[in-house]
C-alpha positions as CSV (number, residue, x, y, z in Angstrom):
1,X,0.5,-27.5,-85.0
2,X,3.3,-26.5,-86.8
3,X,6.0,-24.6,-85.2
4,X,7.7,-23.7,-88.6
5,X,7.1,-24.1,-92.4
6,X,9.3,-23.3,-95.0
7,X,7.5,-23.0,-98.6
8,X,7.7,-23.0,-102.2
9,X,11.7,-24.0,-102.2
10,X,13.7,-26.6,-104.2
11,X,14.2,-29.0,-101.1
12,X,17.8,-31.4,-102.3
13,X,16.3,-34.1,-98.9
14,X,19.5,-36.3,-99.3
15,X,17.0,-38.9,-98.0
16,X,18.5,-42.4,-99.3
17,X,16.3,-41.8,-102.9
18,X,18.4,-38.2,-102.9
19,X,15.2,-37.2,-103.8
20,X,14.9,-33.5,-105.2
21,X,11.6,-31.8,-104.4
22,X,10.3,-28.8,-106.5
23,X,8.0,-26.0,-105.0
24,X,8.7,-27.8,-102.0
25,X,7.7,-27.2,-98.0
26,X,9.1,-28.7,-95.0
27,X,7.3,-28.3,-91.6
28,X,8.9,-28.3,-88.6
29,X,7.3,-29.0,-84.8
30,X,9.0,-29.4,-81.5
31,X,12.3,-29.4,-82.9
32,X,11.9,-32.6,-85.7
33,X,10.7,-31.8,-89.5
34,X,6.9,-33.6,-89.7
35,X,6.3,-33.4,-93.0
36,X,8.8,-33.1,-96.7
37,X,6.6,-32.7,-100.0
38,X,5.6,-31.0,-102.9
39,X,3.4,-28.4,-101.6
40,X,1.7,-27.2,-98.4
41,X,3.1,-29.6,-95.7
42,X,1.9,-29.8,-92.5
43,X,-1.8,-29.2,-91.1
44,X,-3.4,-25.7,-89.5
45,X,-2.0,-22.4,-89.3
46,X,2.0,-22.9,-88.6
47,X,3.5,-20.2,-86.1
48,X,6.2,-19.2,-88.4
49,X,6.6,-18.9,-92.3
50,X,9.8,-18.6,-94.4
51,X,9.0,-17.8,-97.9
52,X,12.1,-19.7,-99.9
53,X,10.6,-19.2,-103.4
54,X,13.4,-19.5,-105.8
55,X,16.1,-20.4,-103.1
56,X,17.3,-23.7,-102.4
57,X,16.8,-25.7,-98.8
58,X,19.1,-28.6,-97.7
59,X,21.1,-30.2,-94.8
60,X,22.6,-28.1,-93.0
61,X,26.7,-28.8,-93.6
62,X,28.6,-31.2,-91.4
63,X,32.1,-30.4,-90.4
64,X,33.8,-34.1,-89.9
65,X,36.6,-32.6,-88.6
66,X,38.2,-29.6,-87.2
67,X,40.1,-27.5,-84.5
68,X,38.5,-24.6,-83.5
69,X,41.2,-22.9,-81.9
70,X,43.2,-23.3,-85.7
71,X,40.9,-19.7,-85.9
72,X,43.0,-17.6,-83.8
73,X,46.0,-18.4,-86.1
74,X,44.7,-16.9,-89.8
75,X,46.7,-14.2,-90.4
76,X,49.6,-14.5,-88.5
77,X,53.0,-13.1,-89.4
78,X,54.7,-15.8,-87.2
79,X,58.7,-15.2,-87.5
80,X,59.4,-18.5,-88.4
81,X,62.0,-20.6,-90.7
82,X,58.9,-21.6,-93.3
83,X,58.3,-25.0,-92.7
84,X,59.6,-28.0,-95.6
85,X,57.5,-30.4,-94.8
86,X,54.6,-31.8,-92.1
87,X,56.9,-32.5,-89.1
88,X,58.2,-29.0,-89.6
89,X,55.0,-27.6,-89.1
90,X,53.7,-29.5,-86.2
91,X,57.0,-28.3,-84.4
92,X,57.3,-24.7,-85.7
93,X,53.8,-23.7,-86.1
94,X,51.1,-25.7,-84.3
95,X,52.8,-27.5,-81.0
96,X,54.1,-23.6,-80.4
97,X,50.4,-22.6,-80.4
98,X,49.1,-25.8,-78.7
99,X,51.2,-24.5,-75.7
100,X,50.3,-21.0,-75.5
101,X,47.0,-21.7,-76.0
102,X,44.6,-20.8,-72.3
103,X,40.7,-21.7,-71.6
104,X,39.7,-18.3,-72.7
105,X,41.4,-18.7,-75.5
106,X,39.6,-21.5,-76.4
107,X,36.2,-19.8,-75.9
108,X,37.3,-17.1,-77.9
109,X,37.9,-19.5,-80.8
110,X,34.9,-21.6,-80.3
111,X,32.8,-19.0,-80.4
112,X,34.6,-17.1,-83.8
113,X,34.5,-20.8,-85.2
114,X,30.7,-21.7,-84.7
115,X,30.1,-17.7,-86.2
116,X,31.3,-18.7,-89.1
117,X,30.3,-22.1,-89.1
118,X,26.5,-20.7,-88.8
119,X,27.1,-17.7,-91.7
120,X,28.4,-20.4,-94.3
121,X,25.6,-23.3,-93.7
122,X,27.0,-25.8,-91.2
123,X,25.3,-27.1,-88.3
124,X,27.4,-29.6,-86.9
125,X,31.0,-30.0,-86.4
126,X,33.2,-32.5,-84.6
127,X,36.3,-30.6,-83.3
128,X,39.7,-31.5,-81.4
129,X,41.2,-28.9,-78.8
130,X,45.1,-29.4,-78.2
131,X,46.9,-27.1,-75.5
132,X,48.9,-29.0,-73.1
133,X,48.5,-26.3,-70.2
134,X,45.4,-26.0,-70.2
135,X,43.6,-29.1,-70.2
136,X,41.2,-29.5,-66.9
137,X,37.7,-28.1,-67.7
138,X,38.6,-26.0,-71.2
139,X,35.9,-28.6,-72.5
140,X,33.4,-26.9,-70.3
141,X,34.7,-23.4,-72.2
142,X,34.2,-24.6,-75.8
143,X,30.8,-26.7,-74.6
144,X,29.6,-23.0,-73.4
145,X,30.4,-21.3,-76.9
146,X,28.6,-24.0,-78.6
147,X,25.8,-23.5,-76.2
148,X,26.0,-19.9,-76.8
149,X,25.9,-20.1,-80.9
150,X,22.7,-22.4,-80.8
151,X,24.7,-24.9,-83.2
152,X,25.6,-28.2,-82.3
153,X,28.9,-29.8,-81.5
154,X,30.7,-32.9,-80.6
155,X,34.0,-31.6,-78.8
156,X,37.1,-33.1,-77.5
157,X,40.2,-32.7,-76.0
158,X,43.4,-34.4,-77.9
159,X,45.3,-36.7,-75.3
160,X,49.2,-36.9,-76.4
161,X,52.0,-38.6,-74.7
162,X,54.3,-35.7,-76.8
163,X,55.6,-34.6,-73.6
164,X,54.8,-37.4,-70.8
165,X,52.2,-40.4,-70.2
166,X,50.5,-38.5,-67.6
167,X,49.8,-35.6,-70.2
168,X,47.9,-38.1,-72.4
169,X,45.9,-39.7,-69.1
170,X,45.3,-36.4,-68.3
171,X,43.9,-35.6,-71.4
172,X,41.8,-38.6,-71.8
173,X,40.5,-38.1,-68.4
174,X,39.2,-34.6,-70.0
175,X,37.5,-36.3,-72.1
176,X,35.7,-38.4,-69.5
177,X,34.9,-35.9,-67.0
178,X,33.0,-33.7,-69.9
179,X,31.5,-37.5,-71.5
180,X,29.6,-38.3,-68.0
181,X,28.4,-34.4,-68.0
182,X,26.7,-34.8,-71.0
183,X,25.3,-37.6,-69.7
184,X,24.8,-36.2,-66.1
185,X,23.3,-33.0,-67.6
186,X,21.6,-34.4,-70.9
187,X,23.3,-32.3,-73.1
188,X,21.5,-32.3,-76.6
189,X,23.5,-30.2,-78.7
190,X,26.9,-30.9,-77.6
191,X,28.7,-34.3,-77.4
192,X,31.9,-35.6,-75.9
193,X,33.8,-37.9,-77.5
194,X,37.5,-39.1,-77.0
195,X,40.3,-38.3,-79.2
196,X,43.8,-38.9,-79.7
197,X,46.7,-37.0,-81.6
198,X,48.3,-39.3,-83.6
199,X,50.5,-42.8,-83.4
200,X,53.6,-41.4,-83.2
201,X,52.8,-39.2,-80.0
202,X,50.8,-42.2,-78.2
203,X,51.6,-45.7,-77.0
204,X,49.4,-48.8,-77.4
205,X,49.0,-48.7,-73.7
206,X,46.9,-45.1,-74.2
207,X,45.1,-46.5,-77.3
208,X,44.3,-49.6,-75.3
209,X,42.9,-47.4,-72.0
210,X,41.2,-44.6,-74.6
211,X,39.7,-47.6,-76.6
212,X,38.3,-49.5,-73.3
213,X,36.5,-45.8,-72.2
214,X,35.1,-45.4,-75.7
215,X,33.5,-48.4,-76.3
216,X,32.2,-48.0,-72.3
217,X,30.5,-45.0,-72.7
218,X,29.2,-45.6,-76.0
219,X,31.1,-42.5,-77.6
220,X,32.9,-42.1,-80.7
221,X,36.5,-42.1,-81.0
222,X,38.6,-40.0,-83.2
223,X,42.5,-39.9,-84.7
224,X,44.8,-38.2,-86.9
225,X,46.1,-41.1,-89.1
226,X,48.6,-41.0,-91.5
227,X,48.5,-37.6,-92.4
228,X,52.1,-37.0,-92.9
229,X,54.9,-39.6,-93.9
230,X,56.2,-39.0,-89.9
231,X,53.3,-41.4,-88.9
232,X,53.8,-44.4,-91.3
233,X,57.5,-43.8,-90.7
234,X,57.4,-43.4,-87.0
235,X,55.1,-47.2,-86.7
236,X,57.5,-49.0,-89.0
237,X,60.9,-47.9,-87.4
238,X,59.4,-48.5,-83.8
239,X,57.1,-51.6,-84.4
240,X,57.3,-52.6,-88.7
241,X,54.0,-52.2,-88.8
242,X,51.9,-49.7,-91.0
243,X,50.0,-47.0,-89.3
244,X,46.7,-48.8,-89.8
245,X,48.0,-52.4,-89.0
246,X,49.6,-51.4,-85.2
247,X,45.7,-49.7,-84.7
248,X,44.5,-53.1,-85.7
249,X,46.7,-55.1,-83.6
250,X,45.9,-52.3,-80.6
251,X,42.9,-53.5,-81.0
252,X,41.5,-49.7,-81.9
253,X,39.8,-49.8,-84.5
254,X,35.8,-50.2,-84.8
255,X,32.7,-48.8,-85.8
256,X,33.1,-46.3,-83.6
257,X,36.5,-44.7,-84.8
258,X,37.0,-41.6,-86.9
259,X,40.2,-41.5,-88.6
260,X,41.2,-38.0,-90.2
261,X,43.1,-38.0,-93.0
262,X,44.3,-41.2,-94.0
263,X,46.4,-40.1,-97.1
264,X,49.6,-42.4,-96.3
265,X,48.1,-46.0,-96.5
266,X,48.0,-48.7,-99.4
267,X,45.0,-51.2,-100.5
268,X,46.1,-53.5,-97.5
269,X,44.9,-50.8,-94.5
270,X,42.1,-49.8,-96.9
271,X,40.8,-53.7,-96.5
272,X,41.6,-53.7,-92.5
273,X,39.4,-50.1,-92.8
274,X,36.3,-51.9,-94.5
275,X,36.7,-54.9,-92.4
276,X,36.4,-53.0,-88.6
277,X,34.0,-50.9,-89.8
278,X,36.1,-47.3,-89.4
279,X,35.1,-44.5,-91.1
280,X,37.5,-41.4,-92.4
281,X,37.2,-37.6,-92.5
282,X,38.8,-36.4,-95.6
283,X,40.5,-32.3,-95.3
284,X,41.4,-32.0,-98.6
285,X,42.1,-28.0,-98.0
286,X,44.5,-29.1,-95.2
287,X,46.0,-31.5,-96.9
288,X,47.1,-29.5,-100.0
289,X,48.1,-26.7,-97.5
290,X,50.2,-29.0,-96.1
291,X,51.4,-30.7,-99.0
292,X,51.0,-34.3,-97.1
293,X,49.4,-35.6,-100.2
294,X,46.0,-36.9,-101.7
295,X,43.8,-39.4,-100.0
296,X,42.8,-42.7,-101.8
297,X,39.1,-41.2,-101.7
298,X,38.1,-42.7,-105.0
299,X,39.2,-46.5,-103.6
300,X,37.2,-45.5,-100.7
301,X,34.1,-44.8,-102.2
302,X,34.3,-47.6,-104.5
303,X,34.7,-49.7,-101.3
304,X,32.1,-48.4,-99.6
305,X,34.5,-46.9,-96.5
306,X,32.2,-43.8,-95.5
307,X,33.7,-41.0,-96.4
308,X,33.2,-37.7,-94.3
309,X,34.4,-33.8,-95.0
310,X,36.5,-32.1,-92.5
311,X,38.3,-28.6,-92.5
312,X,41.1,-29.6,-89.8
313,X,40.9,-26.2,-88.6
314,X,41.7,-24.5,-92.2
315,X,38.8,-22.9,-94.4
316,X,35.8,-22.9,-92.3
317,X,33.4,-22.0,-95.5
318,X,32.0,-26.0,-96.2
319,X,31.0,-25.3,-99.3
320,X,34.9,-24.5,-100.7
321,X,35.7,-27.4,-99.5
322,X,33.1,-29.4,-100.7
323,X,34.7,-28.0,-104.0
324,X,38.0,-28.9,-103.2
325,X,37.1,-32.7,-102.4
326,X,35.4,-32.2,-106.0
327,X,38.2,-31.2,-108.1
328,X,41.1,-32.2,-106.0
329,X,40.9,-36.3,-107.2
330,X,40.1,-35.2,-110.8
331,X,43.6,-33.7,-110.8
332,X,44.9,-36.4,-108.9
333,X,43.6,-39.4,-111.0
334,X,43.5,-37.4,-114.4
335,X,40.2,-38.2,-114.5
336,X,37.5,-35.9,-114.5
337,X,35.2,-38.5,-113.6
338,X,36.3,-40.0,-110.2
339,X,34.4,-37.8,-107.7
340,X,31.1,-37.3,-109.0
341,X,28.9,-33.8,-107.8
342,X,26.7,-35.9,-105.8
343,X,29.2,-38.1,-103.6
344,X,31.2,-34.5,-102.9
345,X,28.2,-33.4,-101.3
346,X,27.0,-36.4,-99.7
347,X,30.2,-36.1,-98.0
348,X,29.7,-33.1,-96.3
349,X,25.6,-34.1,-95.7
350,X,25.2,-37.9,-95.1
351,X,28.1,-39.1,-94.6
352,X,28.9,-37.0,-92.6
353,X,26.5,-37.4,-90.2
354,X,27.0,-41.5,-90.6
355,X,30.8,-41.0,-89.1
356,X,29.2,-40.3,-85.5
357,X,26.2,-42.6,-85.9
358,X,24.0,-39.9,-86.4
359,X,22.6,-40.3,-89.8
360,X,19.5,-41.3,-88.3
361,X,19.0,-38.2,-86.6
362,X,20.9,-35.8,-88.9
363,X,22.0,-35.3,-92.5
364,X,19.3,-35.2,-94.7
365,X,15.6,-33.9,-94.6
366,X,13.0,-36.5,-93.6
367,X,10.3,-36.8,-91.3
368,X,11.2,-37.6,-88.1
369,X,14.6,-36.1,-88.1
370,X,16.2,-33.1,-86.5
371,X,15.0,-29.8,-88.2
372,X,19.0,-28.7,-88.6
373,X,18.4,-26.7,-92.3
374,X,19.9,-24.4,-94.8
375,X,18.3,-22.0,-97.4
376,X,20.5,-20.8,-99.6
377,X,20.0,-17.9,-101.8
378,X,21.6,-18.7,-105.5
379,X,20.5,-15.3,-106.5
380,X,24.4,-14.9,-107.9
381,X,23.7,-18.2,-110.7
382,X,24.0,-16.7,-114.4
383,X,22.0,-20.1,-115.3
384,X,18.4,-21.3,-114.6
385,X,18.4,-23.1,-111.0
386,X,16.3,-26.5,-111.6
387,X,16.3,-29.7,-110.1
388,X,18.2,-30.9,-112.6
389,X,20.7,-28.2,-112.2
390,X,21.0,-27.8,-108.3
391,X,23.6,-30.1,-107.5
392,X,25.9,-29.0,-110.2
393,X,25.1,-24.9,-108.1
394,X,25.6,-26.5,-104.7
395,X,28.8,-27.7,-106.2
396,X,29.8,-25.3,-108.5
397,X,28.1,-22.0,-108.0
398,X,27.5,-21.6,-104.3
399,X,29.4,-20.2,-101.6
400,X,28.7,-19.8,-97.5
401,X,28.4,-16.4,-98.7
402,X,24.8,-17.1,-100.1
403,X,23.8,-19.0,-97.2
404,X,21.0,-16.9,-95.8
405,X,18.9,-18.5,-93.3
406,X,20.3,-21.3,-90.9
407,X,17.9,-23.7,-88.7
408,X,19.5,-25.8,-86.0
409,X,16.8,-28.3,-84.1
410,X,13.9,-26.2,-85.1
411,X,15.9,-23.2,-83.8
412,X,16.5,-19.9,-86.5
413,X,20.2,-19.2,-86.0
414,X,20.8,-16.8,-88.9
415,X,17.4,-15.1,-91.0
416,X,18.3,-13.0,-94.2
417,X,21.9,-13.2,-93.3
418,X,21.2,-11.7,-90.0
419,X,22.7,-13.4,-86.8
420,X,19.9,-14.3,-84.4
421,X,21.6,-16.1,-82.0
422,X,24.9,-14.2,-81.5
423,X,26.3,-10.7,-81.3
424,X,28.3,-10.8,-84.2
425,X,30.8,-7.8,-83.7
426,X,31.2,-9.0,-79.7
427,X,32.4,-12.4,-80.9
428,X,34.6,-10.8,-83.4
429,X,35.8,-8.2,-80.4
430,X,36.5,-10.9,-78.3
431,X,38.4,-13.1,-80.5
432,X,40.7,-10.3,-82.0
433,X,41.9,-9.7,-78.9
434,X,42.2,-13.2,-77.8
435,X,44.6,-13.7,-80.8
436,X,46.4,-10.3,-80.4
437,X,47.9,-11.7,-76.8
438,X,48.3,-15.1,-78.7
439,X,50.2,-13.9,-80.9
440,X,52.3,-12.0,-78.6
441,X,53.1,-15.1,-77.0
442,X,54.6,-16.9,-80.0
443,X,56.8,-13.6,-80.9
444,X,54.4,-13.0,-84.1
445,X,54.1,-9.4,-82.9
446,X,55.1,-6.9,-80.1
447,X,53.0,-6.0,-77.8
448,X,51.2,-2.6,-78.3
């Protein structure tokens, strides 16, 4: 018996052969894909059928690095001197916001972010929350929002010693507590991981402490790495090393480590990343917004370093981020061949899953994998949709607003643009209320 059958679609599998199947069908049972083929799949009469004729059936997108709470800052009329570099952006924008955040703000921001992710086709994200005045128990609130939404999330608290060493320890303990809860309660759609802010706000002692815990619990570890020059300069001045060299010497790196950004890394550092098996979360739109530079992603790909695609809390439409990655490196290298359409799509699907060692479960449409699938309606496309043209349309034509149906673990979260797992108006109302209070704390608006 098949619970769900998607039929007549143009299936972009992202499997190892990158097969594209015209008039394809995907059969789902007990949350997993049981058949992918041309024509009808599965045996017996399915409980539910979705006719995807003329539409694209593809894996749900993976956001490899985000800050859900960044959603509450969207459009904020901050009354600050415009920052001139990344350090000032942190000091004038993000760190004041971090300190103003409450656990309920974290919950509201997670809800609205999950809503936007689902509506634009992302089914899995990796998030790091930062809030020194809202540490203990905050991951439970974020987790509650993710569970309510029906999507998947890997969540963590961003440990930092920006204020005190005790703060770094407390943040790490929040991650450890939540990871143990996930294991104890056998949670499936929400996972925990360890997160470190960046090397310029963390000691080697905390590196080693977190490294030991990540190995003990067998969970991922993520850290912002050479996003701005302040990270590189800090390590030069304090340790006489480049950022990746310091992380290597602190024995932090390994196949379970996701390095966010890696903008200011040289060839020697890339060799270290490759040798240690660490992976990279590329955030092109955020890097452009903050004017920090262009990560050497083309070199990373040529070396076989796994690269996923994140939004860093900025634009949540994964298709916009795919397009940005596709275009940015062509401009930076002055070479339109720098990134292929398939490489850009891989970063947002199978490579994103690989970053968190989930490539055997997610990131492609294959029998045995979890049924995280999106259906895209390309009705706006001005040219024909064929197997030969579909990747080009995904990269150059499709936007998140074209996502029609979203399925996670066989459960339909959105069908024909109608949210089924969340009350959209209520989520937006809660988000606006939380944002208004936050903006008042930041002095952006007066109490109304």
